[in-house]
C-alpha positions in Angstrom: -5.8 12.7 -15.1 -2.4 11.2 -15.8 -1.6 13.6 -18.6 1.4 15.3 -17.0 3.1 12.2 -15.5 2.0 9.2 -17.7 5.0 9.4 -20.0 7.4 9.6 -17.0 5.8 6.6 -15.2 5.9 4.5 -18.4 9.7 4.9 -18.6 9.8 2.2 -15.8 9.1 -1.5 -16.3 6.1 -0.9 -13.9 5.0 1.7 -11.3 4.1 0.9 -7.7 1.7 3.3 -5.9 -0.3 3.8 -2.8 -4.0 3.7 -3.8 -5.8 5.6 -1.0 -9.4 4.8 -1.7 -11.8 2.3 -3.1 -14.9 2.1 -5.3 -18.4 0.9 -4.6 -18.7 -0.1 -8.2 -21.1 2.5 -9.3 -21.0 6.1 -10.6 -23.2 7.2 -7.7 -21.2 9.0 -5.0 -22.9 8.8 -1.6 -21.3 9.6 1.7 -22.1 10.3 5.3 -19.0 12.2 6.4 -16.3 14.3 4.9 -13.2 12.6 3.4 -15.0 9.4 2.6 -13.5 8.4 -0.7 -15.3 6.6 -3.6 -13.5 6.4 -7.0 -15.4 5.9 -10.2 -14.6 2.4 -11.7 -13.6 3.9 -15.0 -10.9 6.0 -13.3 -9.5 2.9 -11.5 -9.4 1.2 -14.9 -6.9 3.9 -16.1 -4.2 2.6 -13.7 -2.5 0.2 -16.1 -2.6 2.7 -18.9 -0.5 5.0 -16.7 2.0 2.2 -16.1 0.9 1.0 -12.7 1.5 -2.7 -12.2 0.9 -2.9 -8.5 -0.8 -0.9 -5.7 -1.0 -0.9 -2.0 -4.5 -1.0 -0.6 -3.6 -0.9 3.1 -4.5 2.6 4.3 -7.0 4.6 6.4 -9.5 4.9 3.6 -9.5 1.2 2.7 -13.0 0.7 4.1 -14.6 4.0 3.2 -17.0 2.0 1.1 -17.2 -0.8 3.5 -15.9 -4.4 3.1 -18.1 -4.7 0.0 -16.4 -1.7 -1.6 -12.9 -3.1 -0.8 -13.9 -6.5 -2.4 -15.3 -4.8 -5.5 -12.1 -2.8 -5.8 -9.9 -5.8 -5.4 -11.9 -7.7 -8.1 -11.7 -4.8 -10.4 -7.9 -4.7 -10.1 -7.7 -8.4 -11.0 -9.9 -7.6 -14.1 -7.6 -4.8 -15.3 -4.4 -6.7 -14.5 -3.1 -4.6 -11.6 -1.7 -6.5 -8.7 -2.2 -5.5 -5.1 -0.9 -5.8 -1.5 -2.1 -5.0 1.9 -5.7 -6.2 1.6 -7.5 -9.5 1.2 -10.6 -11.5 2.1 -8.7 -12.7 5.2 -5.8 -11.3 7.3 -3.5 -14.0 5.9 -4.3 -13.0 2.4 -3.8 -9.3 3.3 -0.3 -10.0 4.5 0.7 -12.3 1.6 3.6 -10.9 -0.4 2.9 -10.1 -4.0 5.7 -10.8 -6.5 6.4 -9.2 -9.8 9.1 -10.6 -12.1 10.7 -8.2 -14.6 13.9 -8.8 -16.5 14.6 -12.0 -14.6 14.3 -10.2 -11.2 11.6 -11.2 -8.7 10.5 -8.3 -6.5 8.2 -8.9 -3.6 5.9 -6.3 -2.1 4.3 -6.3 1.3 1.9 -3.5 2.5 0.4 -2.6 5.9 -1.3 0.4 7.5 -1.7 1.7 11.1 -5.5 1.4 10.5 -8.1 0.4 7.9 -10.6 3.0 9.0 -10.2 6.8 8.9 -9.7 7.0 12.7 -7.0 6.8 15.3 -6.3 3.2 14.6 -8.5 1.6 17.3 -10.8 -0.3 15.0 -9.5 -3.4 13.4 -10.5 -5.2 10.1 -9.4 -8.7 9.2 -9.3 -7.5 5.5 -6.4 -5.1 5.9 -2.8 -5.8 7.1 -2.1 -3.9 10.3 1.3 -2.5 11.1 1.0 -3.4 14.8 1.0 -7.1 13.9 4.8 -7.4 13.8 4.8 -11.2 13.9 2.8 -11.2 10.7 5.3 -8.8 9.2 8.1 -11.2 10.1 6.2 -14.2 8.7 5.4 -12.3 5.5 9.1 -11.4 4.9 10.2 -15.0 5.6 7.8 -16.1 2.8 8.9 -13.4 0.5 12.6 -14.2 0.9 12.0 -17.8 -0.2 10.9 -16.6 -3.7 12.1 -13.0 -4.3 15.4 -11.4 -5.1 14.4 -8.0 -3.6 11.8 -7.2 -0.9 9.8 -4.0 -0.7 7.8 -3.1 2.4 5.3 -0.2 2.3 3.7 1.4 5.3 0.8 3.8 5.7 1.3 5.7 9.0 2.5 8.8 10.7 1.2 12.2 11.8 -0.2 14.2 8.9 1.6 17.4 7.9 4.7 16.7 9.9 8.3 16.3 8.8 9.5 13.6 11.1 8.2 10.0 11.6 6.6 8.8 14.8 7.6 5.8 16.9 5.2 3.4 15.1 6.7 4.2 11.7 10.3 3.9 13.0 9.6 0.6 14.9 7.8 -1.0 11.9 10.5 0.1 9.4 13.4 -1.1 11.6 11.6 -4.4 12.2 11.1 -4.8 8.4 14.8 -4.2 7.7 15.9 -6.4 10.5 13.8 -9.2 9.0 15.1 -8.9 5.4 13.3 -6.0 3.7 15.6 -4.3 1.2 13.7 -1.0 1.3 10.8 0.6 3.2 8.5 3.2 1.6 6.0 5.2 3.6 2.8 7.2 2.9 0.0 9.0 4.8 1.5 12.3 6.2 1.0 14.2 2.9 4.4 15.9 3.4 7.8 14.5 2.5 9.4 13.1 5.7 13.0 12.2 6.5 15.1 9.5 4.9 17.0 7.0 7.0 19.7 4.5 6.1 19.4 1.6 8.6 21.7 -1.4 8.4 22.6 -0.3 4.9 19.0 -0.2 3.6 16.9 2.9 2.9 13.7 3.9 4.7 11.6 6.6 3.0 9.2 7.5 5.8 6.9 9.5 3.6 7.0 10.4 0.0 4.3 13.0 0.4 1.5 13.0 -2.1 
């Protein structure tokens, strides 16, 4: 499935992506609603072959296969050598920065979502970093800046199929920059949204698909 972009992705030292979905660890796809995602384990295992070194798991499909599915997915990533952000067995682990070092440069990644369920954001899970927890964002950036040379924050939020970010996206991104993020990259709306330069740092509100 990476045939047309694999060579391009591999021109980088590593690729970072938003992995919107989990696996229940089997090849049986069962669901009780539409848009309930379940990836085959053998497909997730292709991520490092395509050049991915790290993925964000904080999104509105993180718990499509329940907490067990999210745990299985996280364990599978560890097995195949792909690092992750935005999710963990606890809230503290979900907010913990993940650092990748390449060519002597340490890059920290922090990921968060407006929700961990495919809803309007009302339900909360302790396993997924939540954008509304701005104090945890600040604490995570403080931790990242102690070790990393460059800090990347990714967010999963916005109104689908719109060109402009909403207030949650703007507030979160601005708070991230104000507290030391060097770049903020967004996902979820499915369309490309506007780009903002804030305090000299770039915010990409949505890269589309």
